[in-house]
C-alpha positions in Angstrom: 128.0 -136.2 182.6 125.2 -134.2 184.4 124.2 -135.6 187.8 121.1 -137.7 187.9 118.6 -137.8 190.8 118.4 -141.0 192.8 114.8 -141.5 191.5 116.1 -141.4 187.9 118.9 -143.9 188.7 116.5 -146.2 190.3 114.0 -146.0 187.4 116.8 -146.7 184.9 118.2 -149.7 186.8 114.9 -151.3 187.6 112.8 -150.6 184.4 114.0 -148.2 181.6 117.5 -149.7 181.3 117.0 -153.0 182.9 120.0 -155.2 182.1 117.9 -158.4 181.7 114.9 -157.3 179.5 116.2 -154.1 177.8 119.9 -154.1 177.5 120.0 -158.0 177.3 123.5 -158.1 178.9 124.7 -161.0 181.1 122.7 -163.5 179.0 124.9 -166.5 180.0 124.1 -166.6 183.7 120.6 -165.2 182.9 119.8 -168.3 180.8 121.9 -170.9 182.5 121.3 -170.3 186.2 117.6 -169.2 186.3 116.2 -172.7 186.6 114.7 -171.7 190.0 114.0 -168.7 192.0 116.7 -169.5 194.6 119.4 -170.1 192.0 118.5 -167.0 190.1 118.1 -164.7 193.1 121.4 -166.0 194.6 123.5 -165.1 191.6 121.7 -161.9 191.2 122.5 -160.8 194.7 126.1 -161.7 194.2 126.2 -159.7 191.0 124.4 -156.8 192.7 127.0 -156.7 195.5 129.9 -156.7 193.0 128.3 -154.0 190.9 127.6 -151.7 193.8 131.1 -152.2 195.4 132.9 -152.0 192.0 131.1 -148.8 191.1 131.9 -147.2 194.5 135.7 -148.2 194.2 136.0 -146.9 190.6 134.3 -143.6 191.5 136.6 -143.1 194.4 139.8 -143.6 192.3 138.5 -142.2 189.0 140.7 -139.1 189.0 143.8 -141.1 190.0 143.8 -143.7 187.2 145.3 -142.6 183.9 143.0 -143.0 181.0 145.3 -145.4 179.1 145.0 -148.1 181.8 141.5 -147.4 183.2 139.9 -150.6 181.8 142.6 -153.0 183.2 142.3 -151.3 186.5 138.5 -151.6 186.5 138.7 -155.3 185.6 141.2 -155.8 188.4 138.8 -154.2 190.9 135.9 -156.3 189.7 137.9 -159.6 189.7 139.1 -158.9 193.3 135.5 -158.4 194.5 134.3 -161.5 192.7 137.1 -163.5 194.2 136.1 -162.3 197.8 132.5 -163.2 197.2 133.4 -166.6 195.7 135.6 -167.5 198.7 133.0 -166.3 201.1 130.3 -168.4 199.4 132.6 -171.4 199.3 133.3 -171.0 203.1 129.7 -170.2 204.3 127.3 -171.4 201.5 129.2 -174.4 200.2 126.1 -176.3 198.8 124.9 -173.2 197.0 128.4 -172.6 195.7 128.5 -176.0 194.3 125.2 -175.4 192.4 126.1 -172.0 190.9 129.6 -173.3 190.0 131.5 -171.5 187.3 128.9 -168.8 187.0 130.2 -167.1 190.2 133.7 -166.3 188.8 132.1 -165.5 185.4 130.6 -162.4 187.1 134.0 -160.9 186.2 133.1 -161.2 182.4 129.6 -160.0 182.8 129.3 -157.1 180.3 127.0 -155.0 182.6 129.5 -154.8 185.4 132.3 -153.3 183.4 129.8 -151.2 181.4 128.5 -149.5 184.4 131.9 -148.8 185.9 133.0 -147.2 182.6 129.8 -145.5 181.6 128.6 -144.2 185.1 131.1 -144.7 188.0 134.1 -143.3 186.1 132.2 -140.0 185.7 130.1 -139.6 188.8 130.5 -139.2 192.6 130.8 -142.2 195.0 127.3 -142.4 196.5 125.3 -142.1 193.2 127.7 -144.6 191.6 127.2 -147.1 194.3 123.4 -146.6 194.2 123.5 -147.0 190.4 125.4 -150.3 190.7 122.9 -151.5 193.3 119.9 -150.6 191.2 121.3 -152.2 188.1 122.1 -155.3 190.0 118.7 -155.3 191.6 117.0 -155.0 188.2 119.0 -158.1 187.1 118.1 -159.9 190.3 114.4 -159.3 189.8 114.6 -160.6 186.3 116.6 -163.7 187.3 114.1 -164.4 190.2 111.0 -163.9 188.0 112.5 -166.0 185.2 113.5 -168.7 187.7 110.0 -168.7 189.2 108.4 -169.2 185.8 110.7 -172.0 184.9 110.5 -173.7 188.2 106.7 -173.5 188.4 106.2 -174.8 184.9 109.1 -177.3 185.1 108.6 -178.7 188.6 105.3 -177.3 189.9 107.2 -175.8 193.0 108.5 -172.5 194.2 111.6 -171.8 196.3 113.0 -175.3 195.9 116.6 -175.3 197.0 116.0 -172.9 199.7 117.9 -175.2 202.1 121.1 -174.5 200.1 121.0 -171.0 201.6 119.3 -171.4 205.0 119.9 -175.1 205.9 117.8 -178.2 206.1 115.0 -176.5 208.2 114.2 -174.2 205.1 112.8 -177.3 203.2 109.6 -176.7 204.9 109.2 -173.3 203.2 109.3 -174.8 199.7 105.8 -174.3 198.0 104.3 -177.2 196.1 102.0 -175.2 193.8 101.0 -178.2 191.7 100.7 -181.4 193.6 101.7 -184.7 191.9 103.1 -182.8 189.1 105.3 -184.8 186.7 107.1 -181.9 185.4 107.8 -180.2 182.1 111.5 -180.7 181.2 111.6 -178.1 178.5 111.1 -175.3 181.0 114.1 -176.4 183.0 116.4 -176.7 179.9 118.0 -173.8 178.2 115.2 -173.4 175.5 112.7 -172.8 178.4 114.9 -170.0 179.5 114.8 -168.3 176.1 111.0 -168.7 176.0 110.6 -167.3 179.5 112.9 -164.4 178.8 110.9 -163.6 175.7 107.7 -163.6 177.6 109.1 -161.2 180.2 110.4 -158.9 177.3 107.0 -159.0 175.7 105.3 -158.2 179.0 107.5 -155.2 179.6 107.0 -153.8 176.0 103.3 -154.2 176.4 103.3 -152.3 179.7 105.5 -149.5 178.2 103.1 -149.2 175.2 100.1 -149.0 177.5 101.8 -146.3 179.5 102.7 -144.3 176.5 99.1 -144.5 175.2 97.7 -143.5 178.6 100.1 -140.5 178.7 99.1 -139.5 175.2 95.3 -139.5 175.9 95.2 -136.4 177.9 97.2 -134.5 175.4 94.7 -135.6 172.7 91.8 -134.5 174.7 93.4 -130.9 175.2 94.4 -130.6 171.6 
């Protein structure tokens, strides 16, 4: 595989190959945990950390692992990193750990984590591989946060509820009540709301891509 520039890697992770709205990988946590900005962003950051470190580790040992056992070795690396993050969250962010629950260890089975170690890190140098994992993870985190914001706003009328799970009781004052005296819209918080919200984000990205292609094609038509 030819080496890619850091700009290309960032563009792929954040936009062109975004795991949430293009590749549609990791759908289980994407739809289950994104009921608020805090929940979505927190799981996204945990996944980002695993992806960056697993890509780095795989790249460093890629020439030492026999082809026949590379997938089990990659999974072992990912599982070890997820276990470290799970134990750290349990120790230092216990309330958030209880909310995210089973979806923290399920990062091991997230298709995109193994896919990037196999497709990119096993063929590239350490720093580009680590950067690729970080950008892919950041792309997923942004989708999780945006989807969580949409669902939380429509479902509860607030933004950043649950911030105290990360920063303590004092952070409750930073929760934004966007729609006062709002009775809520339950559908937005339930899984069907996640499907609808994700569909809106995919449609928005496709529209922006189409507009970009039309804008790029107009100068060519003028010169023709």
